[in-house]
C-alpha positions as CSV (number, residue, x, y, z in Angstrom):
1,M,14.5,-32.1,-11.8
2,D,17.8,-31.1,-10.5
3,Q,16.6,-28.1,-8.4
4,E,19.4,-25.8,-6.6
5,S,18.8,-25.1,-2.8
6,L,19.3,-22.1,-0.6
7,N,22.4,-21.8,1.3
8,E,22.1,-21.8,4.7
9,R,22.2,-17.6,5.4
10,E,19.9,-17.2,2.4
11,T,17.4,-19.9,3.8
12,R,17.4,-18.0,7.1
13,A,17.2,-14.4,5.5
14,W,14.3,-15.7,3.5
15,V,12.2,-17.3,6.6
16,S,13.1,-14.9,8.6
17,F,11.8,-12.1,6.7
18,Q,8.7,-14.3,5.9
19,H,8.1,-14.2,9.4
20,M,8.3,-11.2,9.9
21,R,6.4,-9.6,7.1
22,I,3.7,-12.2,8.1
23,E,3.6,-11.2,12.0
24,V,3.3,-7.6,11.4
25,N,0.8,-8.0,8.8
26,V,-1.3,-10.3,11.0
27,M,-1.0,-7.9,13.7
28,L,-2.0,-4.6,11.9
29,A,-4.6,-6.6,10.2
30,R,-6.3,-8.1,13.5
31,M,-5.8,-4.1,14.8
32,L,-8.1,-2.9,11.7
33,V,-11.0,-5.2,12.1
34,R,-11.1,-5.1,15.8
35,D,-11.1,-1.5,16.3
36,F,-12.4,-0.1,12.7
37,G,-14.2,-2.9,11.2
38,L,-12.0,-2.4,8.3
39,T,-10.6,-5.5,6.5
40,E,-6.9,-5.2,5.1
41,A,-8.1,-4.9,1.9
42,D,-11.0,-2.1,3.2
43,F,-8.0,-0.3,4.4
44,V,-5.2,-0.5,1.6
45,I,-8.2,0.6,-1.0
46,L,-9.1,3.7,1.5
47,L,-5.4,4.0,1.5
48,R,-4.9,4.7,-2.0
49,L,-8.1,6.7,-2.3
50,S,-7.5,9.1,0.2
51,N,-4.2,10.0,-1.0
52,S,-5.7,10.3,-4.8
53,P,-7.0,13.5,-6.8
54,G,-10.3,14.0,-6.2
55,H,-10.0,10.9,-3.7
56,R,-11.3,8.5,-7.1
57,L,-9.2,5.9,-9.2
58,R,-9.6,4.2,-12.5
59,A,-10.8,0.8,-11.4
60,R,-7.9,-1.1,-13.5
61,D,-5.2,1.3,-12.2
62,M,-6.0,0.2,-8.9
63,A,-6.2,-3.6,-9.4
64,A,-2.8,-2.4,-11.6
65,A,-1.3,-0.9,-8.5
66,L,-2.8,-3.6,-5.9
67,Q,-1.5,-6.7,-8.4
68,W,-5.2,-7.9,-8.1
69,E,-6.9,-9.2,-10.6
70,R,-9.9,-7.1,-11.8
71,S,-12.3,-9.1,-10.6
72,R,-11.1,-9.4,-7.2
73,L,-11.2,-5.7,-7.2
74,S,-14.7,-5.5,-8.4
75,R,-16.0,-8.0,-5.5
76,Q,-14.4,-6.1,-2.8
77,V,-15.8,-2.6,-4.4
78,S,-19.3,-4.1,-4.1
79,R,-18.5,-5.4,-0.3
80,M,-17.2,-1.6,0.4
81,E,-20.2,0.0,-1.6
82,T,-22.4,-2.2,1.0
83,R,-20.8,-0.6,3.7
84,G,-20.9,3.2,2.1
85,T,-17.1,3.6,2.3
86,V,-16.5,3.9,-1.6
87,M,-19.1,4.5,-4.6
88,R,-18.0,3.5,-8.4
89,A,-18.6,6.5,-10.8
90,P,-18.1,6.6,-14.8
91,S,-14.5,6.9,-15.8
92,D,-13.8,10.0,-18.3
93,G,-13.3,9.0,-21.7
94,D,-13.6,5.1,-20.5
95,A,-17.5,3.7,-21.2
96,R,-16.4,0.4,-20.0
97,G,-14.5,1.4,-16.7
98,Y,-15.2,3.1,-13.9
99,D,-14.0,5.0,-11.1
100,V,-13.8,4.2,-7.6
101,M,-14.6,6.9,-5.0
102,L,-14.3,7.7,-1.5
103,T,-17.1,8.4,0.1
104,E,-17.3,10.7,3.3
105,A,-17.9,7.6,5.1
106,G,-14.8,6.3,3.8
107,H,-12.9,8.9,4.6
108,A,-14.0,9.3,8.1
109,A,-13.2,5.5,8.6
110,F,-9.8,6.1,7.2
111,Q,-9.1,9.0,9.1
112,A,-10.1,6.8,12.3
113,A,-8.0,4.1,11.8
114,W,-4.7,5.8,10.4
115,P,-3.3,6.9,13.9
116,S,-3.8,3.0,15.3
117,Y,-2.2,1.8,12.0
118,V,0.7,4.2,12.1
119,A,0.8,3.3,16.0
120,G,0.9,-0.3,15.2
121,I,3.8,0.0,12.8
122,R,5.9,1.4,15.0
123,H,5.4,-0.6,18.1
124,C,6.2,-3.7,16.1
125,F,8.1,-2.6,13.5
126,A,10.0,1.0,13.4
127,D,10.3,1.2,17.1
128,V,12.0,-2.4,17.4
129,L,14.8,-1.2,14.9
130,S,17.5,1.4,15.4
131,T,18.3,3.7,12.8
132,A,21.0,1.7,11.0
133,Q,18.7,-0.9,10.9
134,L,15.8,1.1,9.4
135,D,18.3,2.4,6.8
136,A,19.4,-1.2,6.2
137,L,16.5,-2.5,5.6
138,T,15.6,0.4,3.4
139,D,18.2,-0.1,1.3
140,I,17.7,-3.6,1.2
141,A,13.9,-2.7,-0.2
142,E,14.7,-0.3,-2.0
143,T,17.3,-2.7,-4.1
144,I,14.8,-5.2,-4.6
145,D,12.2,-3.3,-5.8
146,S,14.7,-1.7,-8.1
147,H,15.4,-5.4,-9.4
148,F,11.5,-6.1,-9.6
149,S,11.0,-2.8,-11.3
150,A,13.3,-3.5,-14.2
151,Q,13.0,-7.3,-14.3
152,H,9.6,-7.8,-13.8
153,C,7.2,-4.6,-13.7
154,P,9.2,-2.5,-16.8
155,G,8.0,1.2,-16.0
156,G,7.3,0.0,-12.3
157,L,3.7,0.0,-10.3
158,Q,1.8,3.2,-10.0
159,D,2.4,3.7,-6.1
160,P,1.7,6.8,-4.6
161,A,3.7,5.8,-1.4
162,K,6.7,5.0,-3.5
163,A,6.6,8.8,-5.2
164,P,10.0,10.4,-4.5
165,G,9.7,13.1,-1.7
166,T,6.8,11.3,-0.1
167,R,6.3,10.4,3.9
168,T,3.3,9.1,5.8
169,T,1.8,11.0,8.3
170,A,-1.3,10.8,10.2
171,A,-3.4,12.1,7.1
172,G,-1.5,9.4,4.9
173,I,0.7,9.9,2.3
174,E,1.9,13.3,1.5
175,S,4.7,15.0,-0.4
176,T,7.4,16.9,2.0
177,I,9.5,17.9,-1.3
178,A,8.4,21.0,-3.8
179,A,7.6,20.1,-7.5
180,D,10.5,22.2,-8.1
181,A,13.0,20.6,-6.1
182,L,12.0,17.1,-7.6
183,E,12.6,18.7,-11.0
184,S,16.0,19.8,-10.3
185,A,16.8,16.6,-8.7
186,C,16.2,14.6,-12.1
C-alpha cells in the first residue's frame, strides 16, 4: 500500500500540536485529581451540567456532545453517583432514556475546582501566548472545527462552550451577548 507522507512542516506542526495538547491536558488532569479528587471525565460532566438548563442533560445528548459511547457515559455516571456528584432522573418523553442531574455536592465540587482549572489554563496556555498567537490559534481551531462540522459531523456537536456569544468565567460558561443581538447578527 502506497501511503503519502506528511512533509516536514506538516509533521512538525502535527507533532507540536499533539505535544501541546497532551502536556496541557495532563497537567490539568493531575491538578484536578490532586487538589479536588476529580478525574478529567468527572470535571467534563460537571462542567456540562453546571451550564445546562436545570443542571440536567439527557444522557444520549451528553454522550453525543462528548463523543463517548453510551456505555462509557453510563459507567462514568455510575461512578459519579456513588460519590454523590450526579444522579439519574427519568427523561421527559423518553421512557427508555435518562437525564443526568447535577447534585448539590457536584455543584460544590465544580465550583471549588473551576478557579484552579482556569488558573492552570492561564499558567500553561493563555499567559504563555501573545495576543496575536491566541488570535492565530483561535482562527486555526475554528477553521478545523468548521471543517469537522461540515465534513464529519453535519449539524455540529451540541457544545455550550462553542455557542456564539459565550465566554468562560469562574462560574463556567456564560453568555456575553444579549439574545436580540445574536438574532440580529444572523
